[in-house]
Each structure stands twice: as C-alpha cells, then as structure tokens.
N, C-alpha and C positions, 0 to 999 in steps of 0.2 A: 504221420501216422495218426491215427487217433483210438483212443481206449473208450470204451462204451460200457454202461451198467445200465441193468434194465432199472425203471423206473418201477413203483407199486403194477401202476399199469399196464406195463410191458410183462412183466412176470404174471401179472392176472391172465393175459393173454398171450401166455409164451408159448401156445401151439402156433401160434401164427408166424413166430420169429422168422423162420425159413424163408418164407415168401416176403417177411420186411426186408430179411436181409437182401434178399434177390432186388428188391424195390430198392435199398440203400445204393446196390451197386448200378444201378441203372441210373439213379441221380448223379452219382459222382460222375458217370460217362458222359452224361447230358450237361454237365457244367465244364465241359472238354476236361476232367481230370483222368487216369488210368487206374482202374481197380487192381492192385496187384495181387492182394492175398485178404484173405479174411480166418480169423481163428477165433472160435469160443474156445474162452480160457477159464481155468480153475483160480481161486485166489482173491485179490483185491479186486480185479476187474471182470467183467463177464465176457468181454469182447475187445478183438485187436484188429483195425483195417490197417493195411499200408496200402496206400494210393497218392500218387503222385497227381498234382495241379500246375497249372499254368504261371499260379502266382500265389501267393499267401492270399490275398482277398478273396479269390474264388473258394479255396480250401475254406475259411472261416465261412464264406457263404451256405459251401455246401455241408457243414459240419451243422450249424446255427439250423440248418433247414429240417436236418435229421434230428437234432434234439427238439424241434419245435413239436414233433409228432406225440410228444408225451411217452413217448416208450422206453426211451433210454437217455440216460444224459451223457454227456461226452467229455473229454479231457483231450486236448492237442498236443501233439509233439513234433517239433520242428526236427528232423533228422538230416545229418549233413554226411557225406562219403566222405571217406577219407580223404579223395582229391580236394573236396571243398574244403575240409579242415587244412589240409596242409597250404593251400591259396590263404585262407584265414590266419593262420602263424604266418607265414610268408610277408603279408601287409602287414604285420604286426612290426616287424622289424624295420619296414620302412618309417615308421611312424616314430619309434623309440630311436 
C-alpha cells in the first residue's frame, strides 16, 4: 500500500488529478504490479493505493517514479496477509 498527499503543485492542478491517477495505475501495471484499489481519503492523507508488486525493489521504484512527478508525496506500507504473519510467527519459534 502507499499513502499519498497532494503537494502544492498537485493541489494547484487538482482538476488533473483523475487523469494522473489513471496514469499512476498504468505505471504500476507497466512495472509488473497489480493495481488493486484506489481511494481518495479524508484526514491526514489524500489518497490510498493498494497494489501488489513482484518485489519490494519494484514497489520502491514505482512509488519514487510517482513522487518524482512533483504532484504527490508518498508513504509506503508493507502489508502482510494473515498467512504471511502466521509464517513469520512460526519461524520465530524455530529461532527461540
């Protein structure tokens, strides 16, 4: 997942935001990612993207490319499914 906030430039050109969101989706997909959902949000963040990427390196490259447009800032979140979390916990018992 990544959270977005408009920069002053992004808010100045807010009318272009739907088109920029479509371009962001195309970028995610061109990088091998899968765009799951996008939400405009109220509160601390202006947007939330849920996407899957082949690996963390591709995720970072994609998010940095989006942020380099100058229209948004980004904050990434690595989310784990319940099964992934269970595997992490199970692996801990092997160490301890």
